[in-house]
C-alpha positions as CSV (number, residue, x, y, z in Angstrom):
1,X,108.4,108.4,123.3
2,X,108.5,105.6,125.8
3,X,106.3,103.5,123.5
4,X,108.5,103.8,120.4
5,X,110.4,100.7,119.4
6,X,113.2,101.4,117.0
7,X,114.5,99.0,114.4
8,X,117.8,98.8,112.5
9,X,117.6,95.8,110.2
10,X,114.9,95.0,107.6
11,X,114.1,91.6,109.2
12,X,113.1,93.2,112.5
13,X,109.7,94.8,111.7
14,X,107.9,91.6,110.6
15,X,109.5,89.7,113.6
16,X,108.4,92.4,116.1
17,X,104.9,92.2,114.6
18,X,104.8,88.4,114.8
19,X,106.1,88.4,118.4
20,X,103.5,91.0,119.5
21,X,106.2,93.4,120.5
22,X,104.5,96.1,118.3
23,X,101.1,96.5,116.8
24,X,102.3,98.6,113.8
25,X,105.6,99.5,112.2
26,X,107.2,101.0,109.2
27,X,108.9,98.3,107.1
28,X,110.2,97.3,103.7
29,X,107.2,96.0,101.7
30,X,109.2,93.0,100.4
31,X,109.8,91.8,104.0
32,X,106.1,92.1,104.9
33,X,105.0,90.4,101.6
34,X,107.2,87.4,102.5
35,X,105.9,87.2,106.0
36,X,102.3,87.5,104.8
37,X,102.4,85.1,101.8
38,X,105.2,82.7,102.5
39,X,104.9,82.5,106.3
40,X,101.1,83.1,106.5
41,X,101.4,86.0,109.1
42,X,98.2,87.9,109.6
43,X,99.6,91.3,108.6
44,X,98.1,94.0,106.3
45,X,100.0,96.7,104.5
46,X,98.6,100.2,104.7
47,X,99.9,101.8,101.5
48,X,99.0,105.4,102.0
49,X,100.9,107.5,102.3
50,X,104.0,105.5,101.4
51,X,107.3,107.1,100.7
52,X,109.1,106.2,97.5
53,X,112.6,106.9,96.3
54,X,114.2,106.3,93.0
55,X,117.4,104.3,92.5
56,X,119.9,105.2,89.8
57,X,122.6,103.5,87.8
58,X,125.9,105.1,86.9
59,X,128.4,104.1,84.2
60,X,131.8,105.6,84.7
61,X,132.9,107.7,81.7
62,X,135.5,105.9,79.6
63,X,135.2,102.7,81.6
64,X,136.6,99.6,79.8
65,X,133.2,97.8,79.6
66,X,131.0,100.9,78.9
67,X,129.2,99.3,75.9
68,X,128.4,96.2,77.8
69,X,127.3,98.3,80.8
70,X,124.9,100.3,78.7
71,X,123.5,97.2,77.1
72,X,122.9,95.8,80.6
73,X,121.1,99.0,81.6
74,X,119.0,98.9,78.5
75,X,118.0,95.3,79.4
76,X,117.4,95.7,83.1
77,X,115.3,98.9,82.8
78,X,113.1,97.5,80.1
79,X,109.4,97.1,81.0
80,X,109.6,93.3,80.7
81,X,112.7,92.9,82.9
82,X,111.3,95.3,85.6
83,X,108.1,93.4,85.6
84,X,109.9,90.0,85.8
85,X,111.6,91.2,89.0
86,X,108.2,91.2,90.8
87,X,108.2,87.4,90.5
88,X,111.1,87.3,92.9
89,X,110.4,90.2,95.3
90,X,107.4,92.5,95.7
91,X,109.2,95.7,94.9
92,X,107.3,97.6,92.2
93,X,108.7,98.5,88.9
94,X,108.9,102.3,88.4
95,X,108.0,102.1,84.7
96,X,104.2,102.4,84.2
97,X,104.6,100.3,81.1
98,X,105.8,97.4,83.2
99,X,102.3,96.9,84.7
100,X,101.1,95.2,81.6
101,X,103.8,92.5,82.1
102,X,103.3,91.9,85.9
103,X,101.5,88.8,87.0
104,X,97.9,89.9,87.8
105,X,98.0,87.9,91.1
106,X,101.1,89.9,92.2
107,X,100.1,93.4,91.0
108,X,97.8,94.3,93.9
109,X,100.6,93.6,96.3
110,X,103.1,96.0,94.8
111,X,103.7,99.6,96.0
112,X,103.5,100.9,92.5
113,X,100.1,99.3,91.8
114,X,97.8,102.2,90.7
115,X,95.5,101.9,93.8
116,X,98.5,101.7,96.2
117,X,100.4,104.5,94.6
118,X,97.7,107.1,94.7
119,X,98.9,108.8,97.9
120,X,102.6,108.0,97.6
121,X,105.1,110.7,98.7
122,X,108.3,111.3,96.9
123,X,111.5,111.3,99.0
124,X,112.8,114.8,98.5
125,X,116.5,114.6,98.3
126,X,116.9,118.4,98.1
127,X,114.8,118.9,101.2
128,X,116.9,116.5,103.2
129,X,120.2,118.0,101.9
130,X,119.1,121.4,103.0
131,X,117.5,120.4,106.4
132,X,119.0,117.1,107.6
133,X,121.3,118.7,110.1
134,X,118.7,120.9,111.7
135,X,116.1,118.2,111.8
136,X,118.5,115.7,113.2
137,X,119.4,118.1,116.0
138,X,115.7,118.8,116.8
139,X,115.0,115.0,116.7
140,X,117.8,114.3,119.1
141,X,116.7,117.0,121.4
142,X,113.2,115.4,121.4
143,X,114.7,112.0,122.2
144,X,116.7,113.3,125.2
């Protein structure tokens, strides 16, 4: 316990690595990618097992711009649009069909690249809904 260094903001893990404060950390892959390829930091991402979660969009029923919202969703969830996002941040598109449109130089650095995704774990919302209170209590007892 005395060797654990906690972080609260996404910019902290790459900075702690760069400063030598830690030798390994959990982190958002986009932050590490930037540190590695824009700031030339000597880091390496260990992909397995990574934990992935799925984001969702919601359109409020009977909203005044529902048609435009649905058109936007159709566009932004297309294979091409999801692939294009990887040109700006190294977050992998969740559609397998997007891989064909991803820059081949970027693909190996994405969490959803086939080789990186082999051992990925799905964040289990139901598990945490059922067990978060008990596990939080156990964790806090361990910390004390």
